[in-house]
VEXDREN-2710 file (C-alpha; in Angstrom, 1 decimal):
% VEXDREN-2710
k/r/px/py/pz
1/MET/13.0/-19.0/-28.1
2/THR/11.1/-18.2/-31.7
3/HIS/10.3/-14.8/-33.1
4/ILE/6.7/-16.0/-32.2
5/ASP/7.6/-16.4/-28.8
6/TRP/9.2/-13.3/-28.6
7/ILE/6.1/-11.1/-30.1
8/VAL/3.9/-13.2/-27.9
9/LEU/6.0/-12.7/-24.5
10/THR/6.5/-8.7/-25.2
11/THR/3.2/-8.1/-26.0
12/TYR/1.6/-9.9/-22.5
13/LEU/4.0/-8.0/-20.8
14/ILE/3.2/-4.7/-22.3
15/GLY/-0.6/-5.3/-21.2
16/ILE/0.1/-6.4/-17.8
17/ILE/2.2/-3.3/-17.5
18/GLY/-0.7/-1.6/-19.2
19/LEU/-3.1/-3.1/-16.6
20/GLY/-1.0/-1.7/-13.8
21/VAL/-1.0/2.0/-15.4
22/TRP/-4.9/1.9/-16.1
23/LEU/-5.5/1.0/-12.2
24/ALA/-3.2/3.1/-11.1
25/ARG/-5.7/6.2/-12.4
26/ARG/-8.2/5.2/-9.5
27/GLN/-5.4/5.8/-6.8
28/GLN/-6.5/9.0/-4.9
29/SER/-4.4/8.1/-1.7
30/ALA/-2.3/5.9/0.4
31/ASP/-5.1/3.7/1.3
32/ASP/-6.0/3.0/-2.4
33/TYR/-2.3/2.2/-2.8
34/PHE/-2.2/-0.4/0.1
35/LEU/-5.8/-1.2/0.5
36/GLY/-7.1/-0.7/-2.8
37/GLY/-10.1/1.2/-1.0
38/ARG/-11.1/-1.9/0.9
39/LYS/-13.2/-2.8/-1.7
40/MET/-11.7/-6.2/-2.8
41/GLY/-14.3/-9.7/-3.2
42/PRO/-13.3/-12.7/-1.0
43/THR/-12.8/-15.0/-4.4
44/VAL/-10.5/-12.2/-6.2
45/VAL/-8.0/-11.8/-2.6
46/ALA/-8.3/-16.1/-2.2
47/ILE/-6.8/-16.5/-5.6
48/SER/-4.8/-13.5/-5.7
49/LEU/-3.3/-15.6/-2.2
50/ALA/-3.2/-18.6/-3.9
51/ALA/-1.1/-17.5/-6.9
52/ASN/1.2/-15.6/-4.7
53/GLN/2.5/-19.1/-2.2
54/VAL/2.0/-21.5/-6.0
55/SER/2.5/-19.8/-9.1
56/ALA/6.1/-19.0/-10.2
57/ILE/8.2/-20.6/-7.1
58/SER/6.4/-23.6/-7.4
59/LEU/5.9/-24.4/-10.9
60/ILE/9.9/-24.0/-11.0
61/SER/10.9/-26.1/-7.6
62/ALA/8.3/-27.9/-6.8
63/PRO/9.0/-30.5/-9.9
64/ALA/12.7/-30.0/-9.4
65/PHE/12.1/-31.0/-6.0
66/VAL/10.3/-34.2/-6.8
67/ALA/12.6/-35.2/-9.5
68/LEU/16.1/-34.5/-9.1
69/LYS/16.5/-32.6/-5.3
70/THR/18.4/-35.7/-3.0
71/GLY/15.9/-36.7/-0.7
72/GLY/13.1/-35.1/-2.8
73/GLY/9.9/-36.6/-4.4
74/ILE/6.4/-36.4/-4.1
75/LYS/6.5/-36.2/0.2
76/TRP/6.2/-32.3/-0.7
77/LEU/2.3/-33.2/-0.7
78/GLN/2.6/-33.1/3.0
79/PHE/3.3/-29.4/2.9
80/GLU/-0.7/-29.1/2.2
81/PHE/-2.0/-31.4/4.9
82/ALA/-1.9/-28.3/7.5
83/VAL/-3.6/-25.3/5.0
84/PRO/-6.8/-26.2/5.3
85/VAL/-6.7/-26.2/9.7
86/ALA/-4.3/-23.3/9.3
87/MET/-6.8/-21.3/7.7
88/ILE/-9.2/-22.2/10.3
89/ALA/-7.1/-20.6/13.1
90/ILE/-6.6/-17.5/11.2
91/MET/-10.0/-17.1/10.4
92/PHE/-11.2/-17.1/13.7
93/LEU/-8.3/-16.1/16.1
94/LEU/-6.9/-13.5/13.5
95/ALA/-9.4/-11.9/11.4
96/PRO/-11.5/-10.9/14.0
97/VAL/-9.0/-8.4/15.3
98/PHE/-7.4/-7.3/11.9
99/ARG/-10.7/-6.0/10.9
100/GLN/-10.2/-3.5/14.1
101/LEU/-7.4/-2.2/12.9
102/SER/-7.6/1.3/11.2
103/GLY/-4.4/1.3/9.1
104/ALA/-2.4/-0.7/6.3
105/SER/-0.3/-2.1/8.7
106/ILE/-1.2/-5.2/10.8
107/TYR/1.3/-4.7/13.2
108/GLU/-0.5/-1.5/14.3
109/TYR/-2.2/-4.3/16.6
110/ALA/1.3/-4.7/18.5
111/GLU/1.3/-1.1/19.3
112/ARG/-2.7/-1.4/20.3
113/ARG/-1.8/-4.2/22.5
114/PHE/1.4/-4.1/23.7
115/GLY/2.7/-0.6/22.9
116/THR/5.1/0.9/20.3
117/GLY/8.1/-1.1/21.2
118/THR/6.5/-4.2/20.3
119/ARG/5.3/-3.0/17.0
120/TYR/8.8/-1.3/16.0
121/THR/10.5/-5.2/16.7
122/LEU/7.6/-6.9/14.5
123/SER/7.8/-4.7/11.6
124/VAL/12.0/-4.7/11.5
125/LEU/11.6/-8.5/11.8
126/PHE/9.0/-8.4/8.8
127/MET/11.1/-6.1/6.6
128/PHE/14.3/-8.0/7.0
129/SER/12.5/-11.6/6.6
130/ARG/10.4/-10.4/3.5
131/GLY/13.2/-8.5/2.2
132/LEU/15.5/-11.1/2.0
133/SER/12.6/-13.4/0.8
134/THR/11.9/-11.1/-2.2
135/SER/15.6/-11.3/-3.4
136/VAL/15.2/-15.4/-3.3
137/ILE/11.5/-14.4/-5.6
138/LEU/14.0/-12.2/-7.8
139/TYR/16.8/-15.0/-8.2
140/THR/14.3/-17.1/-9.3
141/SER/12.4/-14.8/-12.1
142/ALA/16.5/-14.0/-13.5
143/LEU/17.1/-17.8/-13.4
144/VAL/14.2/-18.3/-15.6
145/LEU/15.1/-15.3/-18.1
146/SER/18.7/-16.7/-18.2
147/VAL/17.8/-19.8/-19.7
148/VAL/15.5/-18.2/-21.8
149/LEU/17.6/-15.5/-23.2
150/ASN/20.8/-17.4/-22.6
151/LEU/22.2/-14.7/-20.4
152/PRO/24.4/-14.9/-17.3
153/ILE/21.9/-14.4/-14.4
154/PHE/23.9/-11.6/-13.2
155/THR/22.6/-9.7/-16.1
156/THR/18.6/-11.0/-15.9
157/MET/18.9/-9.9/-12.4
158/ILE/19.2/-6.5/-13.8
159/ILE/16.9/-6.6/-16.4
160/MET/14.2/-8.4/-14.2
161/ALA/15.1/-5.6/-11.0
162/ILE/14.5/-2.9/-13.4
163/VAL/11.0/-3.8/-14.5
164/ALA/9.7/-5.2/-11.6
165/ILE/10.6/-2.1/-10.0
166/ALA/8.8/0.3/-12.9
167/TYR/6.0/-2.2/-12.8
168/THR/5.6/-2.1/-8.8
169/THR/5.7/1.8/-8.3
170/ILE/2.9/2.4/-10.4
171/GLY/0.6/-1.1/-9.7
172/GLY/-0.4/-0.4/-6.3
173/ILE/-2.5/-3.4/-4.1
174/MET/-5.2/-3.7/-7.1
175/ALA/-2.5/-4.5/-10.1
176/ASP/-1.0/-7.1/-7.8
177/VAL/-4.1/-9.0/-7.1
178/TYR/-5.8/-8.9/-10.9
179/SER/-2.3/-9.5/-12.3
180/ASP/-1.8/-12.7/-10.0
181/ILE/-5.3/-13.8/-11.1
182/ILE/-4.5/-13.7/-14.9
183/GLN/-0.5/-15.3/-14.3
184/LEU/-2.1/-18.2/-12.5
185/ILE/-4.5/-19.1/-15.0
186/ILE/-1.8/-18.9/-17.6
187/LEU/0.8/-20.9/-15.7
188/TYR/-1.9/-23.6/-14.8
189/GLY/-2.3/-24.0/-18.2
190/GLY/1.0/-24.1/-19.1
191/VAL/1.6/-26.8/-17.2
192/LEU/-1.1/-28.8/-18.3
193/VAL/0.1/-28.6/-22.2
194/ALA/3.7/-29.4/-20.5
195/LEU/2.2/-32.4/-19.1
196/ILE/0.6/-33.3/-22.3
197/VAL/3.7/-33.1/-24.2
198/SER/6.2/-34.7/-21.9
199/ILE/3.6/-37.8/-21.9
200/ASN/3.2/-37.7/-25.4
201/ILE/7.3/-37.5/-25.9
202/LEU/7.4/-40.5/-23.7
203/GLY/4.9/-42.7/-25.5
204/GLY/2.9/-42.9/-22.6
205/ASP/4.2/-46.2/-21.8
206/PHE/6.2/-45.9/-18.6
207/THR/7.1/-49.7/-18.0
208/SER/10.9/-49.6/-19.2
209/ILE/11.3/-46.1/-16.7
210/SER/12.3/-47.2/-13.2
211/ILE/11.9/-44.4/-10.5
212/ASP/13.2/-44.7/-7.1
213/PRO/10.2/-45.9/-5.0
214/ALA/11.3/-43.8/-2.3
215/ARG/10.5/-40.1/-4.5
216/LEU/7.2/-41.7/-5.1
217/ASN/6.0/-42.1/-1.4
218/SER/3.4/-39.4/-0.3
219/ILE/4.1/-40.0/3.3
220/ASP/6.9/-40.6/5.7
221/PHE/5.9/-41.7/8.8
222/SER/9.3/-43.3/9.5
223/HIS/10.9/-40.4/10.7
224/HIS/10.4/-37.5/12.8
225/GLY/13.1/-34.4/11.9
226/PHE/14.0/-34.2/15.1
227/GLY/17.4/-34.7/15.1
228/ASP/17.5/-37.8/12.6
229/GLY/18.3/-35.3/9.7
230/HIS/15.1/-36.1/7.6
231/THR/13.1/-32.8/6.8
232/PHE/10.0/-33.9/5.2
233/ALA/8.4/-36.2/7.9
234/PHE/4.8/-36.3/8.2
235/TRP/5.2/-35.0/12.0
236/PRO/7.1/-31.8/11.2
237/MET/5.4/-31.1/8.1
238/ILE/1.8/-31.1/9.4
239/ILE/2.8/-29.6/12.5
240/GLY/5.9/-27.1/11.7
241/CYS/3.6/-26.3/8.1
242/PHE/0.8/-25.3/10.5
243/PHE/2.8/-22.6/12.4
244/LEU/4.5/-21.8/8.5
245/TYR/1.0/-21.0/7.3
246/MET/0.0/-19.2/10.3
247/GLY/2.5/-17.1/10.6
248/TYR/2.2/-16.5/6.7
249/TYR/-1.0/-15.7/5.9
250/GLY/-2.2/-14.3/9.2
251/CYS/0.8/-12.4/10.4
252/ASP/3.1/-11.7/7.5
253/GLN/2.1/-8.2/6.2
254/SER/2.8/-9.0/2.2
255/GLN/-0.4/-12.0/2.6
256/ALA/-2.4/-10.0/5.6
257/GLN/-3.0/-6.7/3.8
258/ARG/-4.7/-8.2/1.0
259/LEU/-7.2/-9.5/3.7
260/LEU/-7.4/-5.9/4.8
261/ALA/-8.6/-5.1/1.2
262/THR/-12.0/-7.0/1.8
263/PRO/-15.1/-5.0/3.0
264/ASP/-15.6/-6.7/6.4
265/LYS/-14.6/-9.5/8.5
266/ARG/-17.0/-12.2/6.9
267/GLN/-15.4/-11.6/4.0
268/THR/-12.0/-11.9/5.0
269/GLN/-12.6/-15.1/6.3
270/ASN/-14.5/-16.6/2.7
271/ALA/-11.3/-15.6/0.8
272/LEU/-9.2/-17.4/3.5
273/MET/-11.6/-20.6/3.0
274/ILE/-11.4/-20.7/-1.0
275/ASN/-7.6/-20.2/-0.5
276/GLY/-7.5/-23.0/1.9
277/LEU/-9.9/-25.2/-0.8
278/ILE/-7.7/-24.1/-4.4
279/ARG/-4.2/-24.6/-3.1
280/PHE/-3.7/-28.7/-3.5
281/PRO/-5.3/-29.0/-6.9
282/ILE/-2.4/-26.4/-8.1
283/VAL/0.1/-28.1/-6.3
284/LEU/-0.8/-31.7/-7.0
285/THR/-0.8/-30.8/-11.1
286/TYR/3.1/-29.5/-10.1
287/ILE/3.8/-32.6/-8.0
288/ILE/2.6/-35.1/-11.1
289/PHE/4.4/-32.6/-13.3
290/GLY/7.8/-33.2/-11.3
291/VAL/7.1/-37.3/-11.7
292/VAL/7.0/-37.4/-15.4
293/LEU/10.0/-34.9/-15.6
294/ALA/11.8/-37.7/-13.3
295/ALA/10.9/-40.1/-16.2
296/PHE/11.6/-37.6/-18.7
297/VAL/15.5/-37.3/-17.5
298/GLN/16.1/-40.8/-17.7
299/ASN/14.2/-41.4/-21.0
300/GLN/16.0/-38.6/-22.8
301/PRO/19.9/-38.5/-22.3
302/ASP/20.1/-35.1/-24.2
303/PHE/17.8/-33.8/-22.0
304/ALA/19.6/-34.6/-18.7
305/ALA/22.9/-34.0/-20.2
306/GLN/21.6/-29.9/-20.3
307/LEU/20.9/-30.2/-16.6
308/GLN/24.3/-31.9/-15.7
309/GLY/25.8/-29.6/-12.7
310/LYS/23.4/-27.2/-12.8
311/ASN/21.0/-26.3/-9.9
312/PRO/17.4/-28.4/-10.0
313/ASP/15.8/-25.4/-10.5
314/TYR/16.8/-25.4/-14.3
315/LEU/14.5/-28.5/-14.8
316/VAL/10.8/-27.1/-15.7
317/PRO/12.5/-23.8/-18.0
318/THR/15.0/-25.9/-19.6
319/PHE/12.2/-28.8/-20.7
320/MET/9.7/-25.9/-21.5
321/ILE/12.3/-23.8/-23.7
322/ASN/13.1/-27.1/-25.9
323/TYR/9.7/-29.1/-26.1
324/LEU/6.8/-26.9/-25.8
325/PRO/5.1/-25.6/-28.8
326/VAL/6.0/-22.6/-30.5
327/GLY/3.9/-19.8/-29.4
328/VAL/3.0/-21.7/-26.1
329/VAL/6.7/-20.9/-25.2
330/GLY/6.1/-17.2/-25.4
331/LEU/2.9/-17.6/-23.1
332/VAL/4.1/-19.7/-20.4
333/MET/7.2/-17.8/-20.1
334/ALA/5.2/-14.5/-19.9
335/GLY/3.4/-16.0/-17.3
336/LEU/6.5/-16.8/-15.3
337/PHE/7.7/-13.7/-15.7
338/ALA/4.4/-11.8/-14.7
339/ALA/3.9/-13.9/-11.8
340/SER/7.3/-13.5/-10.4
341/MET/6.7/-9.4/-10.9
342/SER/3.4/-10.3/-9.1
343/SER/5.0/-11.8/-5.8
344/ILE/8.0/-9.1/-6.1
345/ASP/5.4/-6.5/-6.6
346/SER/3.4/-7.5/-3.5
347/ALA/6.4/-8.0/-1.3
348/PHE/7.5/-4.3/-2.3
349/ASN/4.0/-2.7/-1.3
350/SER/4.0/-4.3/1.7
351/LEU/7.0/-3.3/2.3
352/SER/6.7/0.2/1.6
353/ALA/3.1/0.1/3.5
354/VAL/4.7/-1.1/6.7
355/THR/7.9/1.6/6.2
356/VAL/5.1/4.4/5.7
357/SER/2.5/3.5/8.5
358/ASP/5.1/2.3/11.2
359/PHE/7.6/4.6/10.7
360/VAL/7.3/7.4/8.7
361/LEU/3.4/8.8/10.2
362/LYS/5.3/8.0/13.6
363/PHE/7.9/10.4/13.3
364/LYS/6.0/12.7/10.5
365/PRO/2.3/12.6/11.6
366/ASP/1.6/15.8/9.4
367/ILE/2.1/14.0/6.1
368/ALA/-1.1/12.2/6.7
369/GLN/-2.8/15.3/6.1
370/ASN/-1.6/15.5/2.6
371/GLN/-3.0/12.2/0.6
372/LEU/-1.3/12.9/-3.0
373/LYS/2.0/13.7/-0.8
374/MET/1.1/10.6/1.1
375/LEU/0.5/8.3/-2.3
376/ARG/4.1/9.6/-3.8
377/LEU/6.1/9.0/-0.9
378/SER/4.7/5.5/-0.4
379/LYS/5.6/5.0/-4.6
380/LEU/9.2/6.5/-3.5
381/ILE/10.1/4.0/-0.7
382/THR/8.7/0.9/-2.5
383/LEU/11.8/2.0/-5.3
384/LEU/14.0/1.8/-2.7
385/TRP/12.9/-1.4/-1.2
386/GLY/13.3/-2.7/-5.0
387/ILE/16.7/-1.4/-5.3
388/LEU/17.5/-3.1/-1.6
389/SER/16.0/-6.6/-2.5
390/THR/17.9/-6.5/-6.0
391/GLY/21.2/-6.4/-4.0
392/GLY/20.2/-9.3/-1.8
393/ALA/19.3/-11.5/-5.1
394/PHE/23.1/-11.8/-5.9
395/PHE/23.8/-13.4/-2.6
396/VAL/21.1/-15.9/-3.1
397/ALA/22.5/-16.6/-6.7
398/LYS/25.2/-18.7/-4.8
399/SER/22.9/-21.3/-2.9
400/SER/22.6/-24.9/-3.9
401/SER/19.2/-25.0/-2.1
402/THR/15.6/-25.3/-4.4
403/VAL/14.7/-21.7/-4.1
404/ILE/11.0/-23.3/-2.8
405/GLU/13.3/-24.6/0.7
406/ILE/15.3/-21.4/0.8
407/VAL/11.8/-19.2/1.0
408/ASN/10.0/-21.9/3.3
409/MET/13.0/-21.9/5.6
410/ILE/13.4/-18.1/6.0
411/GLY/9.6/-18.3/6.6
412/SER/10.0/-20.8/9.6
413/ALA/13.0/-19.4/11.1
414/PHE/10.7/-15.8/11.8
415/SER/7.3/-16.7/11.3
416/GLY/7.1/-18.7/15.0
417/PRO/8.3/-16.0/17.5
418/ILE/5.8/-13.3/15.2
419/LEU/3.1/-15.7/15.1
420/ALA/3.1/-16.1/19.3
421/THR/3.4/-12.3/19.8
422/PHE/0.2/-12.1/17.9
423/LEU/-1.8/-15.0/19.8
424/ALA/0.0/-14.1/23.0
425/GLY/-1.3/-10.6/22.6
426/ILE/-5.0/-12.4/22.1
427/LEU/-5.4/-15.2/24.1
428/PHE/-3.4/-13.8/27.3
429/ARG/-4.1/-10.9/29.0
430/SER/-1.3/-11.1/31.5
431/ILE/1.4/-10.9/28.7
432/THR/3.1/-7.7/28.5
433/GLY/4.9/-5.6/26.0
434/PRO/8.5/-5.9/27.6
435/GLY/7.5/-9.5/28.1
436/ILE/6.9/-10.0/24.8
437/ILE/9.9/-8.4/23.1
438/THR/12.3/-10.5/25.4
439/GLY/10.4/-13.6/23.8
440/ILE/10.6/-12.4/20.4
441/ILE/14.6/-11.7/20.9
442/ALA/14.8/-15.6/22.4
443/GLY/12.4/-17.4/20.3
444/THR/14.5/-16.0/17.2
445/ALA/18.4/-16.3/18.7
446/LEU/16.9/-20.3/19.1
447/ASN/15.8/-20.5/15.8
448/PHE/18.9/-19.0/14.5
449/PHE/21.3/-21.1/16.6
450/LEU/19.5/-24.4/15.5
451/GLY/20.1/-23.6/12.3
452/GLN/23.5/-22.8/12.9
453/TYR/24.9/-25.4/14.9
454/VAL/21.9/-28.3/14.8
455/PRO/21.4/-29.0/11.2
456/SER/19.9/-32.1/12.1
457/ILE/16.7/-30.9/13.2
458/SER/14.1/-30.2/10.5
459/TRP/13.8/-26.6/9.8
460/LEU/10.6/-27.0/9.5
461/TRP/10.7/-27.5/13.2
462/TRP/12.1/-24.0/13.7
463/GLY/7.8/-22.3/13.6
464/PRO/6.3/-24.5/16.5
465/ILE/9.9/-24.3/18.7
466/GLY/10.4/-20.8/18.0
467/PHE/6.6/-19.9/18.6
468/CYS/7.1/-22.3/22.4
469/ALA/9.9/-20.4/23.4
470/THR/8.5/-16.9/22.4
471/LEU/5.2/-17.4/24.4
472/SER/6.9/-19.1/27.5
473/ILE/9.8/-16.7/28.1
474/SER/7.4/-13.6/27.5
475/LEU/4.5/-15.5/30.0
476/ILE/7.5/-16.0/32.5
477/TYR/9.2/-12.6/32.4
478/SER/5.2/-10.9/32.7
479/LYS/4.8/-13.0/35.8
480/VAL/7.6/-11.9/36.9
481/SER/7.5/-8.1/35.8
482/PRO/3.9/-7.4/35.1
483/THR/2.4/-4.3/33.8
484/ALA/-0.5/-5.0/31.8
485/SER/-3.2/-2.0/31.2
486/CYS/-7.1/-2.2/31.0
487/ILE/-6.6/-0.7/28.0
488/SER/-4.0/-3.6/26.1
489/GLU/-7.0/-5.8/27.7
490/GLU/-9.5/-4.2/25.2
491/TRP/-7.5/-6.0/22.4
492/THR/-7.4/-9.5/23.5
493/LEU/-9.9/-11.6/21.4
494/LYS/-12.4/-12.1/24.5
495/GLY/-12.3/-8.2/24.5
496/ILE/-13.4/-7.9/20.9
497/LEU/-15.9/-10.1/21.0
498/ASN/-17.7/-8.8/23.8
499/LYS/-17.7/-5.8/21.3
500/HIS/-19.4/-7.8/18.6
501/PRO/-21.8/-10.6/21.0
502/GLU/-23.8/-11.2/17.8
503/LYS/-21.5/-12.9/15.7
504/GLN/-21.8/-16.4/15.3
505/SER/-19.5/-19.0/17.2
506/TRP/-16.8/-20.8/15.2
507/LEU/-18.3/-24.2/16.2
508/ARG/-21.7/-23.5/14.5
509/ASP/-20.0/-22.2/11.7
510/LYS/-20.1/-24.7/8.4
511/ARG/-17.1/-23.4/6.8
512/VAL/-14.9/-24.8/9.8
513/TYR/-16.5/-28.4/9.0
514/THR/-15.5/-28.3/5.2
515/LEU/-12.1/-27.5/5.6
516/ILE/-11.7/-30.2/8.3
517/ALA/-13.2/-32.0/5.6
518/TYR/-11.2/-31.1/3.2
519/THR/-7.7/-32.1/5.0
520/PHE/-8.9/-35.9/5.1
521/VAL/-9.8/-35.4/1.6
522/ILE/-6.2/-34.3/0.8
523/ILE/-4.3/-36.8/2.7
524/ILE/-6.9/-39.6/1.2
525/VAL/-5.7/-37.9/-2.2
526/SER/-2.3/-38.1/-1.3
527/ILE/-2.1/-41.9/-0.3
528/ILE/-3.9/-42.7/-3.6
529/VAL/-1.6/-41.1/-5.8
530/SER/1.0/-42.6/-4.2
531/ARG/-0.4/-46.2/-5.0
532/VAL/-0.8/-45.1/-8.3
533/LEU/2.4/-43.9/-9.2
534/HIS/4.2/-47.1/-7.6
535/SER/2.0/-49.5/-9.9
536/ILE/3.0/-47.4/-12.8
537/PHE/6.5/-46.8/-12.2
END
């Protein structure tokens, strides 16, 4: 990078940290730190949700999957097919329940419905899975900086960890959300600039470039992923991703915590709907960028030589460092840095929220009487989670999979059992606490067994498999040993809606039909894009 790029990068990072410090002045309690006083608007929350899922990791790994990953291609677009329908399910099954909770942790519901043991079980599962995923994100950040600074990944991990932990401890949820918006705008603008630059270098003529036609197929109906060794086929991606996204946006504290930061249930639902609408255009841009980079690798031997023997995730940062204009490199790299920081600090914030709400307050309830002490304790626990996740990042660096695959594999392993727990409590009055804990253990163990011994089954099926195993075993156990109480039944969806009979039915809600129509739009556009690319290459 040039001196100008370094100035741009440094100025941007100072500004982002300054934003965190400025917003931290408003923090008077743990509720402010974790939920922003429950005053955030739906559009702000929606953009933050989208930025967390489709920002730095997607910009690095999605084009790499399209251009270089064995078996990759634009079939990654199938990941988006299930998003709108998953948003509908969360809007009308989970959101009404979560809005009845008093604290910052969504796992409070598990205790209300099933008892303390279930709450602890879900909290531990979340902390393990999210801590591991955060290590992956930290590795991604270090990967980018290692290209920029020409330093070993080990060194860049240490640098990233120190900065991320410092910013996270200060910022709180409001800093997370507003920095998400800023970095998403910068990253998306950077991708558009990179597209223009790459096409201009190629001369706009792709007739002499041949890309494997299989990479240009957006939908794969010929495989099912259930033992045939093909992960990215239509059915596992639409069914598996439905469970993955329901579990991620609805039952993962790092995302659901943002939903709790809105003023009421309707604003929560609006945030989910907006998120369901804005994801696809961003992902589609990344995918097209990946196709152009695939052509670029073939057309530019010197560039291809720089990637020889490296992880596919080096593709995008290497291109941007070498080909983007002076100044733009610094801004885009600052955006990547901030995007990664935002994903990291939101994870740390949610891990701290669960630790404080589900464990600290359980054993030391008197701390809640001193809001300032609670705030300081929350920041200290955030710091400890940062240190722990940094240690895990060194193991991630040894993996050969693209980062985006690792993150989603982790999510698929745990999302099914966790989602089953919430839906079991909401929809089935007969399921008991001991029954659901037994189901969680069985469902999670089954997914790990499949990952270890049956690799031919797509990891995208782990979500529905874990869900079905957890739910069925919970039902059987609860029938054999029924202990349901009248109090727990008040926390089923029927019991909650009975308290609010004036609320409109989801069948009459225009947002439902908007998202259903949008699902077909996504599929049709994906098919059109595939055919256009086939005609070009």
